[in-house]
Structures are given as C-alpha cells and as structure tokens.
ZAMARGU-4260 file (C-alpha; in steps of 0.2 Angstrom, whole numbers, plus 5000, padded with zeros to 4 digits):
<rodrens>
0) 5001/5001/5000 | 5004/5018/4998 | 5002/5034/5008 | 4994/5049/4999 | 5012/5054/4993
5) 5017/5038/4986 | 5026/5031/5000 | 5026/5012/5006 | 5017/5010/5021 | 5015/4995/5034
10) 4997/4990/5037 | 5003/4975/5048 | 5007/4987/5064 | 4987/4993/5065 | 4981/4975/5062
15) 4993/4968/5075 | 4987/4980/5088 | 4968/4974/5085 | 4976/4956/5085 | 4984/4959/5102
20) 4967/4970/5109 | 4958/4953/5106 | 4970/4941/5110 | 4973/4946/5128 | 4954/4946/5133
25) 4953/4929/5125 | 4965/4922/5132 | 4962/4930/5149 | 4943/4920/5149 | 4950/4905/5143
30) 4961/4905/5160 | 4947/4908/5169 | 4933/4898/5163 | 4941/4882/5174 | 4939/4892/5190
35) 4920/4897/5185 | 4918/4878/5183 | 4926/4874/5198 | 4914/4885/5208 | 4898/4881/5201
40) 4893/4865/5195 | 4886/4864/5177 | 4870/4857/5172 | 4879/4846/5159 | 4892/4839/5171
45) 4889/4820/5172 | 4883/4812/5187 | 4901/4805/5189 | 4909/4822/5189 | 4895/4830/5201
50) 4899/4816/5212 | 4918/4818/5212 | 4916/4837/5213 | 4906/4836/5229 | 4916/4824/5239
55) 4933/4832/5233 | 4927/4845/5245 | 4923/4834/5261 | 4940/4826/5257 | 4950/4841/5257
60) 4942/4846/5274 | 4946/4829/5283 | 4931/4817/5281 | 4933/4799/5283 | 4923/4789/5268
65) 4913/4775/5272 | 4909/4769/5256 | 4920/4760/5245 | 4918/4770/5231 | 4923/4786/5243
70) 4938/4775/5248 | 4944/4770/5231 | 4943/4788/5225 | 4950/4797/5238 | 4958/4787/5252
75) 4956/4791/5271 | 4974/4795/5274 | 4973/4810/5287 | 4955/4811/5288 | 4948/4817/5304
80) 4926/4816/5303 | 4917/4800/5303 | 4902/4811/5301 | 4900/4821/5286 | 4889/4836/5298
85) 4906/4837/5308 | 4916/4842/5294 | 4919/4861/5295 | 4914/4870/5279 | 4913/4888/5275
90) 4898/4895/5269 | 4905/4896/5252 | 4908/4875/5251 | 4891/4873/5259 | 4883/4884/5244
95) 4894/4875/5232 | 4889/4858/5241 | 4871/4864/5240 | 4874/4867/5221 | 4880/4852/5217
100) 4867/4840/5227 | 4852/4850/5217 | 4861/4847/5202 | 4862/4830/5206 | 4845/4828/5210
105) 4840/4838/5194 | 4851/4824/5184 | 4844/4810/5193 | 4860/4803/5199 | 4860/4790/5211
110) 4863/4791/5229
</rodrens>
C-alpha cells in the first residue's frame, strides 16, 4: 500500500494491535473459565463429575469416607471426621455443595 504521497506503508502494525487487543481478553477468559467451572456445577456435567466434585470438597476438609467408592477415589489417609455434619465447611463450600446436590437431583443421579 502507499500513502497519499506515494510512499509505501506497512498496515501490519494496526492489524497486530487489533489482534493483540482481541487475543489478550480471549486468553484471560480461557484461563478464567476453569475457575468458574470449579465454583459452580454445570448442568451438563455427568453424575460422576458431580459426585467427584462434591466429595473432593469433603476430602479436602478431612472427611473419612465409608463407601468403597469414596475410599477408592479419595482414600482415608489423614481423615479426621467420621460424620459429614462434623466436617468444617465455609459458607461458600456449603453453597457449592448444595448447588452440586441440586444438580445431582435434577439429573436424577444415583445416591
């Protein structure tokens, strides 16, 4: 291309600027999506995913699993609480667990 005085111009710089302006937010969104997915259960998740996500919270807080499924998935090393009601959970963790349980009921997941 040339400018009004016939000199060659380079149009790649404005295109590169536009691409970088679009690329940075797209990358940021891509990095943030897993954080949102972990915080709230999606309706499209499988029953297995929902079960794992819910019990992962309990495991991190020291729950001792009783079922073979729970023990196989998480083990009981370092567990401290035999009763799920005794597990110390934050308000956010309780809300996430309630959301997961709601999604499990909606999906008719086995108990």
